[in-house]
C-alpha positions as CSV (number, residue, x, y, z in Angstrom):
1,X,88.3,54.4,129.4
2,X,89.4,51.7,131.8
3,X,89.2,47.9,131.4
4,X,90.9,44.8,132.9
5,X,89.7,41.2,131.8
6,X,89.6,38.1,133.6
7,X,91.8,35.1,132.6
8,X,89.0,33.6,131.2
9,X,87.1,35.8,129.4
10,X,86.9,35.1,125.6
11,X,85.1,38.3,123.4
12,X,84.6,36.1,120.5
13,X,87.8,37.6,118.2
14,X,90.9,36.4,118.4
15,X,93.4,38.4,115.8
16,X,97.3,38.1,117.2
17,X,100.2,39.4,115.5
18,X,103.8,38.6,117.1
19,X,105.1,41.1,119.5
20,X,108.4,40.8,116.9
21,X,107.0,43.2,114.5
22,X,106.3,46.4,116.6
23,X,110.5,48.1,116.7
24,X,110.9,51.1,117.2
25,X,108.6,52.8,115.0
26,X,104.7,53.3,115.3
27,X,103.3,50.2,113.4
28,X,99.8,50.9,111.8
29,X,97.1,47.7,112.0
30,X,94.1,47.8,110.0
31,X,91.9,44.7,111.2
32,X,88.3,43.5,110.1
33,X,86.0,40.8,111.5
34,X,84.6,37.9,109.2
35,X,81.2,36.8,109.1
36,X,82.0,33.8,111.6
37,X,83.9,36.4,113.9
38,X,80.5,38.5,114.3
39,X,78.5,35.9,114.9
40,X,80.4,34.7,118.0
41,X,81.0,38.7,119.4
42,X,77.4,38.6,119.4
43,X,76.8,35.7,121.2
44,X,79.1,37.0,123.9
45,X,77.6,39.9,124.2
46,X,74.6,38.3,124.4
47,X,72.7,40.9,121.3
48,X,71.1,40.6,118.3
49,X,73.9,41.1,116.1
50,X,77.0,42.5,115.3
51,X,76.9,43.3,111.1
52,X,80.7,45.0,110.9
53,X,83.1,45.9,113.3
54,X,87.1,47.2,111.7
55,X,89.6,48.8,113.7
56,X,92.8,51.1,112.7
57,X,94.9,51.0,115.4
58,X,98.7,52.1,116.0
59,X,101.1,50.1,117.9
60,X,104.0,51.3,119.7
61,X,107.2,50.4,122.2
62,X,106.4,52.8,125.2
63,X,108.9,55.2,125.7
64,X,111.3,54.9,128.4
65,X,110.2,51.1,128.5
66,X,110.6,49.2,125.9
67,X,109.2,45.7,127.2
68,X,105.6,47.7,127.2
69,X,103.8,48.0,124.1
70,X,101.1,50.9,123.7
71,X,98.1,49.8,121.5
72,X,95.9,52.7,120.2
73,X,93.5,53.2,117.7
74,X,89.8,54.0,116.6
75,X,86.6,51.0,116.5
76,X,83.6,51.2,113.6
77,X,81.1,49.0,114.3
78,X,77.2,48.5,113.3
79,X,75.3,46.5,115.7
80,X,71.6,45.1,116.4
81,X,70.7,45.3,120.1
82,X,67.0,44.7,121.7
83,X,64.8,47.7,122.6
84,X,64.9,47.5,126.6
85,X,60.9,47.7,126.1
86,X,59.2,46.0,123.2
87,X,62.4,44.1,122.3
88,X,61.8,45.4,118.6
89,X,65.4,45.4,116.7
90,X,67.7,48.7,117.0
91,X,69.8,49.1,114.8
92,X,73.4,51.7,116.0
93,X,76.8,52.7,114.8
94,X,79.6,53.0,116.6
95,X,82.8,54.9,116.3
96,X,84.7,54.9,119.2
97,X,88.7,55.5,120.7
98,X,90.5,52.5,122.6
99,X,93.8,51.6,123.9
100,X,95.6,49.2,125.8
101,X,98.9,48.3,127.3
102,X,101.1,45.2,127.1
103,X,103.9,43.7,128.3
104,X,105.8,40.1,128.8
105,X,104.5,38.4,132.1
106,X,107.8,38.8,133.8
107,X,107.9,42.5,133.6
108,X,103.9,42.6,134.6
109,X,104.5,40.1,137.7
110,X,107.8,42.4,138.7
111,X,105.3,45.9,138.4
112,X,102.6,44.2,140.9
113,X,104.8,42.9,143.1
114,X,106.7,46.4,143.2
115,X,103.3,47.9,143.7
116,X,102.1,45.5,146.5
117,X,105.6,46.2,148.1
118,X,105.5,50.1,148.0
119,X,101.7,50.2,149.6
120,X,102.7,47.6,152.9
121,X,105.8,49.9,153.5
122,X,104.0,53.1,153.4
123,X,101.0,50.9,155.8
124,X,98.5,52.2,153.2
125,X,95.8,50.2,151.4
126,X,97.2,50.1,148.2
127,X,95.6,52.0,145.5
128,X,94.7,50.9,142.0
129,X,97.7,50.8,139.1
130,X,96.9,53.0,136.2
131,X,96.9,50.2,133.1
132,X,99.7,51.5,131.9
133,X,101.7,50.4,135.2
134,X,99.3,47.0,134.8
135,X,99.6,46.4,131.2
136,X,98.1,42.8,130.2
137,X,100.4,40.1,129.3
138,X,101.9,38.6,126.5
139,X,100.7,35.4,126.0
140,X,103.6,33.3,124.0
141,X,104.5,36.6,122.3
142,X,101.4,37.8,120.7
143,X,98.6,40.3,121.5
144,X,95.7,39.8,120.9
145,X,94.1,43.2,118.6
146,X,90.8,41.1,118.1
147,X,90.2,40.8,121.9
148,X,91.3,44.0,122.8
149,X,88.6,45.4,120.3
150,X,85.6,43.3,120.9
151,X,86.2,44.2,124.7
152,X,85.6,48.1,123.8
153,X,82.7,47.5,121.6
154,X,81.2,45.6,124.7
155,X,81.9,49.0,126.5
156,X,80.8,50.9,123.7
157,X,77.3,49.5,123.3
158,X,74.1,51.7,124.5
159,X,73.0,50.3,127.6
160,X,69.5,51.6,127.2
161,X,68.9,50.5,123.8
162,X,65.3,51.9,122.8
163,X,63.0,51.4,119.8
164,X,62.2,55.1,117.8
165,X,58.2,55.6,119.3
166,X,58.8,52.9,122.1
167,X,57.7,54.9,125.8
168,X,57.4,53.3,128.9
169,X,53.9,52.5,130.2
170,X,52.3,56.1,130.5
171,X,49.4,54.2,133.1
172,X,51.8,52.5,135.3
173,X,53.5,56.0,135.6
174,X,50.4,57.3,136.6
175,X,49.6,55.1,139.0
176,X,52.9,55.9,141.1
177,X,53.9,52.0,139.4
178,X,57.7,51.3,139.1
179,X,57.9,51.5,135.1
180,X,59.3,48.4,133.8
181,X,59.3,46.7,130.4
182,X,57.2,44.5,130.1
183,X,59.3,41.6,129.3
184,X,63.0,40.2,130.3
185,X,65.4,43.0,129.4
186,X,68.6,41.2,127.6
187,X,71.4,40.7,129.4
188,X,73.5,43.1,130.5
189,X,76.6,43.7,127.6
190,X,78.6,45.1,130.7
191,X,78.4,41.5,132.8
192,X,80.7,40.2,130.3
193,X,83.8,42.1,131.9
194,X,85.2,40.8,135.1
195,X,87.5,42.3,137.5
196,X,86.8,45.9,137.2
197,X,90.1,48.7,137.7
198,X,88.2,51.7,140.0
199,X,84.8,50.2,139.1
200,X,82.6,50.7,136.1
201,X,82.6,52.8,133.3
202,X,80.3,55.6,133.4
203,X,77.9,55.0,131.2
204,X,75.2,58.0,130.0
205,X,71.2,56.5,129.1
């Protein structure tokens, strides 16, 4: 699942780890969001509540390029969303694998410059870089694991939550009208992510 955040995106959870803690061997880390973090994440994603959020991760230097750090893990969350028809609360449990790539800002800038130069030399449209080739910059020597997990929680939310037993208005469908909820939909959580690489992720209804 591809993701790329804008510099001003804040997903409501800060959990920093110093890159100096990550050596040649895999470094394992488990984190859990506190009550204040859960409220901030829910507000940022425009959903009624995030009841729990935790993640277990492994961080490791990339083979062949020790300046790049690869993060992969599994997040678990319990959330409450609003039904797209009735606005009734809809509880959901999420378990999702995720990953991220990080490097010092100098390495990131060099990789982008090299990629753009190659495209210009070949006189072709510059292709979108794979995330491992275009990692997120490490800020002040630290990686924000909380932000990474919260981003992937946003991508994992059900885009069409519907309460049990709730259906579209049959009369509207029978008369050929567009079947729309009678009340405004909540803000789509995917609007929180900016600057997609390769467009928006595919989600199933």
